[in-house]
N, C-alpha and C positions, 0 to 999 in steps of 0.2 A: 335675641328674645329675652335672655336672662337679664340683660341690662335694662330693658324696658319694664320688666316685672319689678325689679329692684327699685327703679325710679318711681313707679306708681306707688309702691309701698312706702317709700320715704316721703313722697308728696302727701300721702294720706296722713301720715303721722304729723307732718308739718302743718297740714290743714287743721287737723284736730287740735293741735297745740295753739295755733293762732286763734281759732274760733273760741276756745275755752278761755284763753287769756283776754281776748278782745271783748267778750261779753261780760267779763268780770270787772271791767273798768267802769269808772264813774260815767264817763262819756263812752258808751259802748262803741267799739270801732272794729272793723274787719279790714284786713289788707286788700287793696283793690285787685291784686293779682289773682285772688280766688274767684273773681267774677268770670274768669275765662276757662270754664270747663268746656266740653264739646258744645253744649247748648248755648252757653254764654258767648263763645266765640262765633257761633252762627248768628246769634242776635246782634252782636257787635257789627258783623259784616252787613247786616240789614240796616243798622243805624247809619253806616257810612253812605248809604244811598238816599237817606231822607233829605227833603228839601231844607229843613232847618240846620242840618249838620253840614255846615260849609267847609269844615276842616279838610275832609278827605278830597273832595273835588278840587279845592283850592290848591292843596299841596300836590295833587296829581298833575294839575295843569302846570305848576312850577317845574315839576320833575320832567314832564314831557317837553317843556320849552327849553330847559337847560341841561338835559341829560348828557349831551355831548361835552359840555363844560365840566360836569360832575365826573364823567368818565375820565376826562383828561386829568383831573385832580387825583383820581385814584391810581392812574397809571396802567401800564400794560401787565398782563399775566397776573392780575391781582387775585388774592383770596378774599372774598367778600364775606364778612361776618355781619349777619343781620340780627340785632337784638330785638326780642319780642316780635318774631317774624309774622305771626298770625297767618293770614291767607297768602302773604307774599306777593300781592298784586303789584304794589309799588316797586318791589325789588325787580320784577320782570322788566320794568321800564329801564332801570339802571343797567341790569345785566345785558339787555339788548344793545345798549350803547357802549359797553365796555369792550376793549380790544383784547381778544384772546384771554378771557378770565380763566384763572387756573382752578378755582373751586368756589362753590357757594355753600355757606355754612349758616343755615337758619337756626336760630336759638329761641326756644320757647318752652313754657311750662306745660302747655296743653298737648300731651303726647299724641293723642289720636288726631287732633286737628293738624299738628305739625307733620305727621306722617302723610296726610292728604296733600299738604302744601308741597312737601318734598317730591311726592310722586308727580304732581302737576308740573313742577319746575323741570323735572327730569324729562317729562314728555315734551315740554316746550323747547328745552335746550338739551337735546340728547347727547351732545358732545361735552357737556359741562358736568364735572363731578359734583354731586350734591351730597353733603354730609351733615345731616341734622344733629343738633345737640339738645337733648331734653333736660332742661334745668331751669331754675329760677334765676333769671339773669340779673335780678336786683340784689342777689347775694353773691359772695365771692365764689368763683369757680375757675378752674383751669381749662384752657383749650387743649384737647387731646393731642398727644404727641404725633399722631399720624396726619395731622393737619399742618401743611407747610408754614414755617415761621415767618416768612416774608416773600414777596411784599404782601401786606395785609391792609385792608381798609374796613372801618366800622361803618355800618349803615343803621341808622336809628330814626326812621320816619314816624309820623303820626302824632307828634307832640307828647309821646308817652313820658318823656323826661319830666313833664309837668305833673305827672301823677306821683312823683317822688318828693319827699321832704328835702329841705336844703342840703342836709348832710348826706342823705341817700343819693341825691342827684350828683353831688360832688364825688362821692365814692364811685358811682357808676362811670362818670367821666374819667376818673383816674384808672378804673379797671379797664375801660376801653383803651386808654393810653398804654397800659401794660400789655394788653392783648395784641395790639398792632405793632408794638416795638418802636424803636427809635426812628424807623423809616416810614411810619404809617400815616394814614389820613383817616378822616371821619366825615360823614355827611349826616347831619342831625336836623330834624324838623321840629319847629316849635310854634305854638299858637301865640299870637301877639295880643296885647291888651286892646280892648275895644269897648263899645257901649254895652252896658249890662243886659239890656233887653235881648240883644243878639246872642249873647252868651247863654242866658237862661233858656232861650228857645232851643238852642242846640243840644241842651241836656234835659229837656222836658218837652219832647215833641208831641204834636197833636194826636198822632196815632197811638201813642203809648208804648212804642217799641223800647224806648230807654227805660221806662218804668218796668217793663217785663224783664229787661236785661238786669236791672237792679234786684228785682224780686226773685229772679232765678237763683241768686245766691242763697236765699232762704230754702228754696227747693233742694239745692245741692246739699245744704246742711242736713235737711230732713232725710235725704236719700243716703248720704255717705256717713253720717254721724248719728243715725238713729234719733233724729230730732222730731219733735211734734209741733213745730212752729205753725201757727195759723196764718197762712199766706194772706188770706183776705183781711186779716186784722192789722195789716201794715200797708202803708202808702208810700210811694216814691215822692221825693222832694228834691229839687235842685235849688241851691241858694248861693248868693254871692258873698264872699268873705273879702272885704276890701283890704284889711291889713295884710292878708296873705296873698292878695291879688289872685284869688282862686275861686273857681266854681267848686262847690262841695255837693256830693250826692249823699242823701240820707234815706233811711227807711224809718218812717214815723209810725209809732204804735198808735192805732186808732182808739184803743181802750186799755184799761188796766188788765194785765194778763200775766200768766206764768207759763213758761215753756221749758221743756226738758231737752237737753242736747248731750249726747254721750253720757247719759246717766246723771247729769247735773242739772239743777233747776235754776232758772234765771227769771227774775221779776221785771216787768216793764210797766212804768206808769203811763197813763194816757198822755200822748204828746212827746214821750221820750223817744230818742232816735238812736239808730245805729248808723254811724258815719262809715260809708263804704268806699268813697273815692274823693280825692282832691285833685283838681285839674288846674294847675297854676298857669297863669298867662304871663308872658315875658315881655320885656322891652329889649331892644338890641343891646343897649349898654350893659344891662344886668347879665345877659347870657355871655356876652363877650368877656366880662370880668370873671364869671364862673369858669369859663373855658380856660382862661389864662391861669387861674389858680390851680387848675388840674393838669397843667403841663401841655396845653394846646395853644396854638396861635390861630386866630381867625384869618383865613386866606380869602374867602369869598362869602358873600351873603346874597342869596337869591330870594326875591319876594314877588308878590302879585301887585297889580296896579293899585288896588285898594289897601294894600299893606295889612291884610288880614292875617297872613301867615308868612313865616320865613324859614328858609332852609340854609343852614350854616355849613360851609365847607371849611374843615379844620385840618391843619397839619400839626404833627407833634412839634414841640418847641425845638428839639434837636434838628429835625428835618427842615424846619423853616430857617433856622440859622445857617445850615449848610447851603441851602438854596440862595439865601441872601449873600453869603460870602462868595459863592460861585458867580453870582451875577455881578458883584462888585469887581471881581478879578477879570471878568470877560471884557 
């Protein structure tokens, strides 16, 4: 319980620092990880069921179709580390296919939501040890010593890698490589480039759930940082950034206004935006190159018939070289 309290306190300070720094920039920006408080996590789960949001159902279909092959890549008795676990729905598909998994380690910043996920996985797989880690997985952190060092596999579905900048994504891939060790594997989902109309619709649905998800960040600021932001004076907007190959989510100020957050005042011009999320879209070559630079080798790529989404199966470079050498000697 003490660890949970300390984690929440440290998250509060980090949230405060990020918000004050982000709103002080010329282009006001807030890190997307803060979208996922309890309410934000619930709204995102609702988003995943929307008609326009093809990502989740497409990736889920890939996982169901190829779970056996992914489990074979991970190997027997594996410790499965899931980064940004959220509701853990996709992880259940993989866990169900694994042979005698040793431990499931969901990692997420939303403590309350993570606790619910861990409890549901324990109920579904009562023989599996489930050990959640409450942390910001986009920052450096160590895997606790009570978690077996090997064999380990990293699981990172949902195209969350696309929410990170190039250097952040590379750092996370390297961190996963360190966490799984020389003998590890990884399974990573990414959204692929496609027509802009399909992409915009996925992040600006007709029901307005994504808009509520984005605006919830302002409500969180008001609640946790003594803010007085006028929620109705902001509008959700999704836009395509061609040079970055990314969908961007913004909160647009509908009028000139001044708001107070944590005792500091911030002015907004009409039409000025707060940039809240970047969702980069990949091609196969780009992600293959990024993985190789971070110490991974691409072993398998699974996709859907329309090539909307791809799931990469990676082995550490050391592991891939050992298997290649063993195969050559056989």
